[in-house]
Backbone as CSV, one residue per row, in Angstrom:
resi,resn,N_x,N_y,N_z,CA_x,CA_y,CA_z,C_x,C_y,C_z
1,MET,-4.645,-33.630,9.466,-4.042,-32.379,9.943,-4.970,-31.275,9.393
2,GLY,-5.403,-30.412,10.261,-6.291,-29.291,9.919,-5.587,-28.229,9.118
3,LYS,-6.352,-27.319,8.560,-5.849,-26.207,7.731,-4.944,-25.263,8.521
4,MET,-5.280,-24.961,9.721,-4.476,-24.055,10.477,-3.176,-24.773,10.892
5,GLU,-3.284,-25.974,11.248,-1.971,-26.725,11.535,-1.088,-26.772,10.295
6,GLN,-1.654,-27.047,9.114,-0.756,-27.049,7.942,-0.191,-25.691,7.637
7,GLU,-0.876,-24.640,7.849,-0.415,-23.265,7.656,0.708,-22.986,8.630
8,SER,0.517,-23.417,9.862,1.502,-23.253,10.965,2.805,-23.979,10.597
9,ALA,2.749,-25.204,10.108,3.824,-25.975,9.795,4.607,-25.342,8.576
10,ARG,3.823,-24.869,7.612,4.462,-24.169,6.496,5.250,-22.976,6.879
11,ARG,4.578,-22.156,7.798,5.333,-20.913,8.258,6.644,-21.332,9.040
12,THR,6.559,-22.409,9.862,7.651,-22.803,10.606,8.765,-23.238,9.703
13,LYS,8.473,-24.044,8.659,9.521,-24.422,7.712,10.105,-23.245,6.983
14,ARG,9.264,-22.287,6.593,9.761,-21.104,5.895,10.725,-20.288,6.850
15,ASN,10.322,-20.145,8.081,11.260,-19.398,9.024,12.561,-20.110,9.235
16,GLU,12.498,-21.456,9.325,13.733,-22.250,9.406,14.627,-22.134,8.205
17,LEU,14.055,-22.161,7.045,14.778,-21.990,5.873,15.418,-20.583,5.751
18,LYS,14.638,-19.585,6.162,15.137,-18.225,6.126,16.331,-18.109,7.108
19,ARG,16.230,-18.727,8.324,17.306,-18.673,9.192,18.589,-19.330,8.673
20,ILE,18.416,-20.543,8.069,19.527,-21.307,7.496,20.180,-20.510,6.414
21,ILE,19.458,-19.988,5.521,20.060,-19.204,4.383,20.736,-17.964,4.973
22,LEU,20.196,-17.217,5.823,20.782,-15.969,6.496,22.075,-16.306,7.196
23,GLU,22.053,-17.498,7.936,23.289,-17.820,8.657,24.382,-18.253,7.710
24,THR,24.025,-18.949,6.629,24.958,-19.466,5.699,25.626,-18.244,5.019
25,VAL,24.827,-17.305,4.561,25.452,-16.087,3.873,26.271,-15.296,4.980
26,LYS,25.869,-15.239,6.191,26.595,-14.502,7.294,27.960,-15.168,7.477
27,VAL,27.958,-16.396,7.629,29.259,-17.148,7.875,30.185,-17.002,6.724
28,ALA,29.743,-17.125,5.552,30.580,-17.113,4.404,30.819,-15.651,3.856
29,GLY,30.137,-14.682,4.396,30.350,-13.334,3.849,29.672,-13.242,2.519
30,LEU,30.492,-13.056,1.552,29.912,-13.037,0.137,29.880,-14.515,-0.275
31,LEU,28.814,-14.876,-0.885,28.707,-16.301,-1.260,27.806,-16.429,-2.489
32,SER,28.325,-17.183,-3.512,27.594,-17.379,-4.672,26.448,-18.283,-4.350
33,VAL,25.279,-17.993,-4.988,24.095,-18.738,-4.766,24.246,-20.212,-5.107
34,PHE,25.123,-20.482,-6.039,25.329,-21.871,-6.467,26.192,-22.607,-5.470
35,VAL,26.925,-21.841,-4.597,27.655,-22.407,-3.506,26.703,-22.625,-2.336
36,VAL,25.871,-21.581,-2.127,24.983,-21.583,-1.013,23.917,-22.779,-1.103
37,ALA,23.385,-22.933,-2.302,22.291,-23.867,-2.456,22.695,-25.287,-2.010
38,PRO,23.794,-25.920,-2.414,24.039,-27.251,-1.961,24.207,-27.383,-0.409
39,ASN,24.840,-26.286,0.168,25.017,-26.321,1.609,23.717,-26.277,2.386
40,VAL,22.855,-25.298,1.838,21.541,-25.115,2.451,20.699,-26.368,2.243
41,VAL,20.706,-26.885,1.039,19.910,-28.121,0.775,20.320,-29.263,1.680
42,GLY,21.616,-29.407,1.863,22.175,-30.466,2.733,21.649,-30.313,4.171
43,ALA,21.743,-29.039,4.607,21.271,-28.745,5.979,19.788,-28.947,6.175
44,MET,18.988,-28.570,5.112,17.583,-28.734,5.222,17.224,-30.269,5.086
45,ALA,17.988,-31.050,4.316,17.688,-32.492,4.290,17.940,-33.090,5.669
46,LYS,19.015,-32.629,6.426,19.223,-33.241,7.691,18.164,-32.839,8.629
47,LEU,17.634,-31.648,8.501,16.589,-31.132,9.453,15.259,-31.558,9.041
48,GLY,15.128,-32.141,7.834,13.819,-32.593,7.341,12.822,-31.472,6.987
49,ILE,13.394,-30.352,6.587,12.607,-29.183,6.230,11.878,-29.315,4.925
50,ILE,12.650,-29.803,3.951,12.005,-30.023,2.592,12.489,-31.379,2.129
51,ARG,11.537,-32.092,1.477,11.936,-33.365,0.950,11.642,-33.580,-0.558
52,SER,11.265,-32.526,-1.197,10.970,-32.720,-2.653,12.209,-32.705,-3.488
53,PRO,12.061,-33.231,-4.695,13.214,-33.342,-5.606,13.596,-31.988,-6.099
54,ARG,12.690,-30.972,-5.855,12.950,-29.586,-6.422,13.617,-28.792,-5.269
55,GLN,14.373,-29.337,-4.448,14.951,-28.606,-3.305,15.692,-27.366,-3.743
56,LYS,16.495,-27.432,-4.749,17.310,-26.352,-5.244,16.354,-25.191,-5.661
57,ASP,15.231,-25.515,-6.363,14.372,-24.512,-6.730,13.755,-23.784,-5.483
58,VAL,13.385,-24.528,-4.491,12.849,-23.988,-3.194,13.894,-23.051,-2.609
59,VAL,15.176,-23.377,-2.582,16.237,-22.578,-2.006,16.278,-21.290,-2.840
60,LEU,16.334,-21.403,-4.146,16.459,-20.158,-4.977,15.356,-19.250,-4.827
61,ARG,14.091,-19.833,-4.679,12.942,-19.006,-4.563,12.960,-18.291,-3.145
62,SER,13.427,-18.996,-2.130,13.652,-18.470,-0.789,14.643,-17.284,-0.825
63,CYS,15.710,-17.493,-1.558,16.758,-16.469,-1.675,16.221,-15.276,-2.348
64,ASP,15.486,-15.473,-3.413,14.802,-14.357,-4.053,13.808,-13.635,-3.144
65,ARG,13.057,-14.301,-2.441,12.166,-13.724,-1.507,12.909,-12.855,-0.447
66,LEU,14.049,-13.393,-0.022,14.815,-12.644,0.982,15.471,-11.389,0.347
67,VAL,15.855,-11.465,-0.931,16.333,-10.301,-1.587,15.295,-9.214,-1.738
68,ARG,14.127,-9.686,-2.102,12.908,-8.749,-2.299,12.646,-8.064,-1.005
69,SER,12.731,-8.849,0.143,12.383,-8.225,1.450,13.480,-7.376,1.997
70,GLY,14.599,-7.371,1.278,15.740,-6.481,1.775,16.652,-7.055,2.765
71,LEU,16.587,-8.379,2.999,17.420,-9.033,3.931,18.825,-9.439,3.325
72,LEU,18.717,-9.783,1.979,19.927,-10.187,1.252,19.995,-9.222,0.075
73,LYS,21.221,-9.011,-0.535,21.373,-8.259,-1.759,22.335,-8.984,-2.694
74,TRP,22.172,-8.765,-3.979,23.132,-9.335,-4.932,24.280,-8.443,-5.117
75,GLU,25.455,-8.904,-5.109,26.739,-8.146,-5.370,27.710,-8.954,-6.264
76,ASN,27.786,-8.633,-7.569,28.563,-9.414,-8.498,28.155,-10.879,-8.525
77,LYS,26.892,-11.143,-8.704,26.386,-12.477,-8.772,26.600,-13.257,-7.527
78,LYS,26.734,-12.491,-6.411,26.871,-13.197,-5.064,25.973,-12.554,-4.046
79,LEU,25.513,-13.346,-3.147,24.563,-12.889,-2.107,25.317,-12.299,-0.929
80,ARG,24.786,-11.158,-0.381,25.398,-10.565,0.700,24.304,-10.154,1.757
81,LEU,24.578,-10.307,2.971,23.619,-9.964,4.060,23.633,-8.444,4.180
82,THR,22.405,-7.891,4.187,22.229,-6.440,4.390,22.130,-6.090,5.924
83,PRO,22.379,-4.813,6.312,22.166,-4.529,7.653,20.803,-4.935,8.252
84,ARG,19.799,-4.778,7.431,18.479,-5.264,7.856,18.461,-6.760,8.020
85,GLY,19.146,-7.506,7.168,19.192,-8.930,7.330,20.020,-9.401,8.589
86,VAL,21.018,-8.610,8.939,21.786,-8.852,10.174,20.820,-8.671,11.426
87,THR,19.996,-7.616,11.394,19.070,-7.405,12.393,18.048,-8.512,12.453
88,ALA,17.500,-8.923,11.321,16.559,-9.977,11.267,17.101,-11.319,11.862
89,LEU,18.421,-11.580,11.473,19.022,-12.791,12.043,19.149,-12.683,13.549
90,ARG,19.603,-11.531,14.136,19.646,-11.382,15.520,18.302,-11.509,16.209
91,VAL,17.242,-11.034,15.616,15.939,-11.244,16.148,15.554,-12.674,16.146
92,LEU,15.846,-13.406,15.140,15.547,-14.847,15.022,16.273,-15.649,16.153
93,HIS,17.567,-15.321,16.273,18.323,-15.868,17.361,17.776,-15.571,18.740
94,ALA,17.448,-14.307,19.007,16.905,-13.832,20.301,15.516,-14.509,20.594
95,ARG,14.758,-14.741,19.439,13.463,-15.382,19.553,13.677,-16.821,20.021
96,GLU,14.620,-17.485,19.338,14.847,-18.864,19.745,15.321,-18.984,21.192
97,GLU,16.174,-17.999,21.633,16.701,-17.988,22.993,15.549,-17.699,23.937
98,ALA,14.699,-16.877,23.653,13.534,-16.523,24.519,12.539,-17.677,24.675
99,MET,12.482,-18.475,23.574,11.477,-19.639,23.653,12.062,-20.834,24.406
100,ARG,13.372,-20.867,24.579,13.996,-21.897,25.466,13.615,-21.645,26.864
101,LYS,13.062,-22.640,27.505,12.709,-22.529,28.884,13.733,-23.012,29.784
102,PRO,14.084,-22.238,30.813,15.095,-22.678,31.779,14.441,-23.843,32.633
103,ARG,15.363,-24.577,33.272,14.911,-25.687,34.052,14.015,-25.230,35.172
104,ARG,14.352,-24.150,35.875,13.570,-23.646,36.911,13.153,-22.161,36.654
105,TRP,11.921,-21.903,36.982,11.333,-20.564,36.839,11.849,-19.700,38.003
106,ASP,12.306,-18.466,37.773,12.873,-17.686,38.871,11.713,-16.912,39.618
107,LYS,10.458,-17.255,39.392,9.267,-16.629,40.064,9.118,-15.155,39.786
108,LYS,9.622,-14.696,38.619,9.468,-13.226,38.290,8.766,-13.257,36.905
109,TRP,7.856,-12.251,36.805,7.187,-12.100,35.567,7.897,-10.933,34.745
110,ARG,7.924,-11.156,33.419,8.311,-10.104,32.583,7.088,-9.538,31.921
111,ILE,6.949,-8.246,32.185,5.788,-7.518,31.656,6.218,-6.582,30.607
112,LEU,5.515,-6.574,29.503,5.756,-5.632,28.421,4.563,-4.735,28.213
113,ILE,4.787,-3.445,28.329,3.756,-2.422,28.132,4.116,-1.610,26.979
114,PHE,3.226,-1.417,26.011,3.590,-0.511,24.915,2.385,0.428,24.610
115,ASP,2.622,1.644,24.106,1.699,2.605,23.822,2.003,3.244,22.465
116,ILE,1.399,2.573,21.401,1.791,2.961,20.133,0.605,3.828,19.582
117,PRO,0.853,5.044,19.139,-0.134,5.995,18.574,-1.012,5.311,17.551
118,ASN,-2.323,5.795,17.450,-3.289,5.220,16.597,-2.868,5.317,15.056
119,TYR,-2.044,6.288,14.666,-1.652,6.444,13.308,-0.666,5.367,12.866
120,ARG,-0.119,4.643,13.958,0.849,3.468,13.675,0.170,2.203,13.948
121,LYS,-1.090,1.965,13.657,-1.900,0.822,13.988,-1.279,-0.429,13.376
122,GLY,-0.769,-0.407,12.187,-0.095,-1.460,11.579,1.103,-2.000,12.362
123,LEU,1.817,-1.071,12.897,3.020,-1.428,13.720,2.536,-2.132,15.026
124,ARG,1.457,-1.539,15.631,0.893,-2.144,16.803,0.454,-3.570,16.639
125,ASP,-0.170,-3.852,15.458,-0.651,-5.182,15.190,0.571,-6.198,14.897
126,LYS,1.625,-5.603,14.307,2.803,-6.413,14.065,3.446,-6.732,15.384
127,ILE,3.528,-5.868,16.344,4.133,-6.095,17.659,3.298,-7.170,18.362
128,ARG,1.991,-7.100,18.303,1.092,-8.081,18.934,1.283,-9.492,18.367
129,GLN,1.399,-9.474,17.091,1.661,-10.828,16.386,3.085,-11.391,16.775
130,THR,4.035,-10.566,16.912,5.386,-10.970,17.307,5.382,-11.503,18.696
131,LEU,4.675,-10.750,19.644,4.612,-11.299,21.003,3.820,-12.584,21.126
132,LEU,2.818,-12.725,20.397,2.097,-13.992,20.384,2.962,-15.200,19.900
133,SER,3.729,-14.896,18.840,4.615,-15.926,18.284,5.698,-16.350,19.300
134,ILE,6.118,-15.434,20.107,7.200,-15.649,21.105,6.599,-16.536,22.192
135,GLY,5.277,-16.332,22.546,4.705,-16.940,23.646,4.162,-16.156,24.778
136,PHE,4.219,-14.776,24.618,3.654,-13.848,25.579,2.147,-14.061,25.699
137,ILE,1.634,-13.715,26.791,0.122,-13.832,26.984,-0.349,-12.448,27.317
138,ARG,-1.463,-12.152,26.679,-2.031,-10.784,26.760,-2.761,-10.587,28.015
139,LEU,-2.495,-9.623,28.822,-3.173,-9.311,30.024,-4.264,-8.186,29.805
140,GLN,-3.858,-7.220,28.972,-4.814,-6.124,28.510,-4.283,-5.866,27.092
141,ASP,-5.030,-4.930,26.376,-4.631,-4.619,25.050,-3.186,-4.465,24.799
142,SER,-2.516,-3.676,25.599,-1.073,-3.411,25.323,-0.265,-3.790,26.476
143,VAL,-0.695,-4.769,27.221,0.069,-5.261,28.402,0.214,-6.791,28.276
144,TRP,1.417,-7.252,28.152,1.748,-8.649,27.911,2.574,-9.243,29.021
145,ALA,2.515,-10.538,29.284,3.280,-11.147,30.337,4.008,-12.435,29.780
146,TYR,5.191,-12.623,30.330,6.070,-13.808,30.033,6.821,-14.121,31.179
147,PRO,7.057,-15.440,31.498,7.655,-15.804,32.821,9.257,-15.912,32.697
148,TYR,9.804,-15.834,31.531,11.293,-16.052,31.469,12.023,-14.777,30.946
149,ASP,13.255,-14.737,31.150,14.118,-13.613,30.699,14.092,-13.481,29.157
150,CYS,13.722,-12.288,28.763,13.649,-11.999,27.333,14.050,-10.586,27.021
151,GLU,14.839,-10.056,27.944,15.276,-8.653,27.785,16.020,-8.305,26.416
152,ASP,16.936,-9.257,26.141,17.700,-9.106,24.873,16.709,-9.018,23.690
153,LEU,15.727,-9.962,23.607,14.780,-9.973,22.493,14.042,-8.679,22.473
154,ILE,13.525,-8.106,23.597,12.735,-6.907,23.670,13.621,-5.684,23.109
155,THR,14.830,-5.714,23.577,15.790,-4.636,23.108,15.879,-4.620,21.568
156,LEU,16.052,-5.852,21.021,16.054,-5.952,19.543,14.779,-5.611,18.872
157,LEU,13.664,-5.972,19.518,12.365,-5.553,18.978,12.211,-4.094,18.974
158,LYS,12.571,-3.415,20.057,12.477,-1.946,20.168,13.290,-1.307,19.078
159,ALA,14.447,-1.799,18.830,15.319,-1.213,17.744,14.766,-1.575,16.372
160,ASP,14.315,-2.786,16.162,13.766,-3.137,14.844,12.514,-2.493,14.537
161,PHE,11.634,-2.309,15.526,10.299,-1.629,15.251,10.435,-0.142,15.491
162,ARG,11.527,0.343,15.948,11.759,1.827,16.149,10.717,2.389,17.114
163,VAL,10.526,1.747,18.255,9.476,2.235,19.188,10.115,2.872,20.413
164,GLY,11.330,2.524,20.725,12.071,3.162,21.874,11.225,3.313,23.133
165,LYS,10.879,4.479,23.470,10.219,4.842,24.767,8.745,4.412,24.734
166,ASP,8.268,4.025,23.517,6.829,3.659,23.498,6.616,2.264,24.054
167,MET,7.753,1.463,24.409,7.656,0.195,24.865,8.332,0.139,26.135
168,LEU,7.744,-0.420,27.139,8.307,-0.493,28.495,8.433,-1.919,28.963
169,TYR,9.644,-2.345,29.413,9.893,-3.761,29.845,10.005,-3.707,31.410
170,LEU,9.231,-4.593,32.125,9.294,-4.607,33.559,9.526,-6.032,34.039
171,ILE,10.313,-6.051,35.084,10.473,-7.371,35.796,9.765,-7.232,37.165
172,VAL,8.758,-8.091,37.243,7.855,-8.065,38.413,7.912,-9.296,39.352
173,ASP,8.202,-8.949,40.625,8.293,-10.108,41.593,7.001,-10.677,41.923
174,SER,5.872,-9.995,42.011,4.565,-10.540,42.295,3.562,-9.842,41.398
175,LEU,2.587,-10.662,41.083,1.515,-10.157,40.095,0.234,-10.606,40.756
176,GLU,-0.679,-9.735,40.943,-1.961,-10.083,41.562,-2.794,-10.928,40.591
177,GLY,-3.257,-12.100,41.116,-4.116,-13.000,40.453,-3.310,-13.702,39.313
178,ASP,-2.148,-14.126,39.555,-1.360,-14.740,38.493,-1.513,-16.349,38.455
179,THR,-2.478,-16.769,39.133,-2.791,-18.251,39.118,-3.104,-18.739,37.708
180,GLY,-3.958,-17.954,37.091,-4.313,-18.274,35.733,-3.190,-18.236,34.712
181,LEU,-2.279,-17.343,34.880,-1.046,-17.193,34.009,-0.230,-18.445,34.282
182,LYS,-0.051,-18.658,35.578,0.853,-19.905,35.918,0.369,-21.150,35.224
183,LYS,-0.970,-21.322,35.180,-1.567,-22.475,34.511,-1.306,-22.492,33.006
184,GLN,-1.470,-21.303,32.382,-1.244,-21.193,30.934,0.151,-21.418,30.617
185,PHE,1.151,-21.090,31.365,2.528,-21.309,31.070,3.026,-22.676,31.686
186,GLY,2.137,-23.457,32.313,2.501,-24.689,32.940,3.390,-24.622,34.040
187,LEU,3.300,-23.567,34.875,4.120,-23.285,36.064,3.384,-23.627,37.342
188,ALA,2.116,-23.905,37.310,1.401,-24.163,38.448,1.710,-25.572,38.981
189,ARG,1.747,-25.641,40.304,2.001,-26.957,40.949,0.775,-27.663,41.295
C-alpha cells in the first residue's frame, strides 16, 4: 500500500471514529468518558476501525482532540456536544447521504458556483477540499459539478462556512459537453 493510500485510510478511520464518538455523545446527552469509551470501543471493534490493544487510549485521545477542536466540551467530568459539534455531526450525515448513489440517475446536474473574496483564500481552499472529498468534479476554478441530489449538504456547508450568497446551487437539465463528466462519474453507457 502506497503512502497516499495509507494516509487516506488513516483519515477515513479518524473520521469514522469522530462520527461514532459524536453520535454516542449526542444519543446519551451528557455522558461520562468512561461510559463512552467501552461503547465506542465495542462499535469500533465491530466496524474494524481499530484493532490495537490500546483502543481505550485511542478513544480518549480522539475525545481530547474533539474537545480541543470545539466539537465536545467537558461538563462536570462528562462530555457534552457543543452547537459546533451538532453542526459537524449534521455535515457528516449529509456528506454520507450525498455520497450514496441512487439506483438511477435523474439526468440532472447539480452545479455549485462560489465567489469567495481573495482575503478569505483559506476558506476558499477549505471549500474546494470539502467538495473534492464529497465527489464533486471541478469544471472551472469555482464551478463544480455533481450528478446527484446534494441540496441539504450544500445548505449545511453554506451555514457552516458562513458563505450565504457567495455560494450558488443550480440544478441543470442539460450541460454542454457533459460526455467527459458522465464518464468520470460512471454514468456513460
